[in-house]
C-alpha positions as CSV (number, residue, x, y, z in Angstrom):
1,M,-24.4,-3.9,-6.9
2,S,-22.7,-6.2,-4.2
3,F,-22.3,-4.9,-0.3
4,Q,-19.8,-5.7,1.8
5,A,-20.5,-6.8,5.6
6,S,-19.0,-5.0,8.1
7,P,-16.3,-5.7,8.8
8,A,-14.0,-3.6,6.8
9,F,-10.7,-4.9,5.5
10,V,-8.7,-2.5,2.8
11,V,-5.4,-2.7,1.0
12,V,-3.9,0.8,0.8
13,M,-1.4,0.4,-2.6
14,G,0.4,1.4,-5.3
15,V,4.1,2.1,-6.8
16,A,7.2,3.4,-3.9
17,G,6.5,7.4,-3.3
18,C,2.4,7.6,-3.6
19,G,2.0,7.9,0.4
20,K,0.7,3.9,1.2
21,S,2.2,4.3,4.6
22,S,0.6,7.4,5.2
23,L,-2.8,7.4,4.4
24,G,-2.5,3.5,5.9
25,S,-2.3,5.1,8.8
26,A,-4.6,7.8,9.1
27,L,-7.0,5.8,7.4
28,A,-6.9,3.2,10.2
29,Q,-7.0,5.7,12.9
30,A,-10.0,7.3,11.2
31,E,-12.1,4.0,11.2
32,G,-10.5,2.2,14.6
33,L,-9.0,-0.5,12.8
34,P,-5.8,-1.9,13.1
35,L,-2.8,-1.0,10.6
36,I,-0.6,-3.7,9.1
37,E,2.5,-2.3,7.6
38,G,3.7,-4.7,4.6
39,D,6.7,-3.5,4.7
40,D,7.6,-4.5,8.2
41,H,7.0,-8.0,7.2
42,H,9.4,-8.1,4.0
43,S,11.8,-11.1,5.1
44,P,15.8,-9.9,5.8
45,T,16.5,-11.0,2.5
46,S,14.2,-9.3,0.6
47,R,15.2,-5.8,2.3
48,E,18.5,-5.9,1.4
49,K,17.7,-6.6,-2.0
50,M,15.6,-3.6,-2.3
51,R,18.1,-1.6,0.1
52,Q,20.6,-2.6,-3.3
53,G,18.3,-1.6,-5.5
54,I,17.1,-5.3,-7.1
55,A,13.6,-5.9,-7.9
56,L,11.7,-7.9,-6.0
57,T,10.7,-11.6,-8.2
58,D,7.7,-13.6,-7.3
59,A,9.2,-16.1,-5.9
60,D,10.3,-13.2,-3.5
61,R,7.4,-12.6,-2.6
62,E,5.6,-15.1,-2.4
63,G,6.0,-15.9,1.8
64,W,5.6,-12.5,2.1
65,L,1.5,-12.3,0.6
66,T,1.1,-15.7,2.3
67,T,2.1,-13.5,5.6
68,L,-0.2,-11.0,4.5
69,G,-2.9,-12.8,3.7
70,Q,-2.6,-14.5,7.5
71,L,-2.0,-11.3,9.2
72,L,-5.4,-10.0,7.1
73,Q,-7.3,-13.1,8.8
74,A,-6.2,-12.7,12.2
75,Q,-8.1,-9.2,12.6
76,P,-11.6,-10.3,12.6
77,Q,-12.9,-6.7,13.4
78,G,-10.7,-5.8,10.3
79,A,-7.6,-4.4,9.4
80,V,-5.9,-1.6,7.1
81,L,-3.0,-3.0,5.2
82,T,-0.2,-1.3,3.3
83,C,1.1,-3.4,0.4
84,S,2.2,-2.0,-3.0
85,A,0.0,-5.3,-4.8
86,L,1.7,-4.6,-8.0
87,K,0.0,-7.4,-9.7
88,K,-3.1,-8.5,-9.8
89,V,-2.1,-12.2,-9.2
90,Y,-0.4,-10.2,-6.0
91,R,-4.1,-8.6,-5.4
92,D,-5.8,-12.1,-5.9
93,R,-3.9,-14.2,-3.5
94,L,-4.8,-11.1,-0.7
95,R,-8.5,-11.3,-1.8
96,H,-8.2,-15.1,-1.9
97,A,-7.0,-14.8,1.9
98,C,-9.4,-11.9,2.3
99,P,-13.0,-12.5,0.9
100,G,-14.3,-9.0,0.1
101,L,-10.8,-7.6,1.1
102,R,-11.4,-3.9,-0.7
103,F,-8.2,-1.8,-2.4
104,V,-7.3,1.9,-2.6
105,F,-4.9,2.8,-5.5
106,L,-2.8,5.8,-4.8
107,E,-2.1,6.5,-8.5
108,I,1.2,8.9,-9.0
109,D,3.1,10.3,-11.7
110,R,6.9,8.6,-12.3
111,A,8.7,12.3,-11.4
112,S,6.4,12.7,-8.4
113,A,6.7,8.7,-7.0
114,G,10.9,9.2,-7.6
115,Q,11.0,13.1,-5.5
116,R,9.3,11.3,-2.9
117,V,11.5,8.1,-2.2
118,A,14.3,9.8,-2.6
119,A,13.5,12.9,0.0
120,R,12.9,9.4,2.4
121,A,16.9,8.1,1.1
122,G,18.6,6.7,4.7
123,T,14.9,6.5,6.7
124,H,14.3,3.5,4.6
125,F,15.0,0.6,3.0
126,F,13.7,0.9,-0.4
127,S,16.1,2.3,-2.9
128,S,15.0,5.1,-5.4
129,A,16.8,2.9,-8.3
130,L,13.7,0.9,-8.3
131,V,11.1,2.8,-8.6
132,D,11.4,2.5,-12.3
133,S,10.8,-1.4,-11.8
134,Q,7.7,-0.3,-9.9
135,F,6.3,2.0,-12.7
136,A,7.2,-1.3,-15.5
137,T,5.8,-4.3,-12.6
138,L,2.6,-2.1,-11.8
139,E,-0.8,-3.7,-13.5
140,S,-3.0,-1.3,-12.5
141,P,-6.3,-2.2,-10.6
142,V,-8.5,0.4,-11.9
143,G,-11.8,-1.7,-13.5
144,E,-11.4,-4.7,-10.9
145,A,-13.8,-4.7,-8.6
146,G,-13.6,-3.7,-5.0
147,V,-11.1,-0.5,-6.1
148,L,-11.0,3.1,-5.3
149,R,-8.3,5.2,-7.2
150,L,-7.1,8.5,-5.6
151,D,-4.6,10.5,-6.9
152,A,-1.7,10.3,-4.5
153,L,-0.6,14.1,-4.9
154,L,-4.1,15.1,-2.5
155,D,-3.6,16.2,0.7
156,L,-3.8,13.4,3.2
157,P,-6.6,15.0,5.0
158,T,-8.4,14.9,1.5
159,L,-7.2,11.4,0.4
160,Q,-8.2,9.6,4.4
161,Q,-11.6,11.8,4.2
162,Q,-12.4,10.4,0.5
163,A,-11.2,6.2,1.6
164,S,-13.3,6.4,4.6
165,A,-16.8,7.8,2.6
166,W,-15.9,5.0,0.0
167,L,-15.1,2.8,2.6
168,A,-18.1,3.5,4.6
169,T,-20.6,2.8,1.4
170,K,-19.8,-0.9,1.4
171,E,-19.6,-1.3,-2.2
172,T,-17.5,-3.5,-3.7
173,A,-18.9,-3.6,-7.7
């Protein structure tokens, strides 16, 4: 078992509709950390592709992941980042940029994610047509060091409390 020194850096991750933004905001507020909303840093081209229901490629995500890593590095007191982080290679890039980075994986079933994404149509650029591609791309982080898996269907206060309790342990493995 190893221990992470303060500050706390954490990514709230998972497929579209799992509740990354909601938990990220609640966790940042509870922990007194800045929130970096990953969706805010997609390029206009990537946003348009997603709006049209076109899945992003690794190349599309390259600059986005670099930017997110730089944003984490710019927060010496720690930060909460919301980011799908669907593939291990994406998570590893973020870990390289921010050693000791931990991940809260919001696990959700396909039907529930689809319902949530459909419910926010018109208020978010992400097309519900992309939910299937998110599940196809997802490489589960379960078993990786520094990952907490939570059931995304739990209520927000419970999710925030469980994530905060885990962060307080400082355990990374």
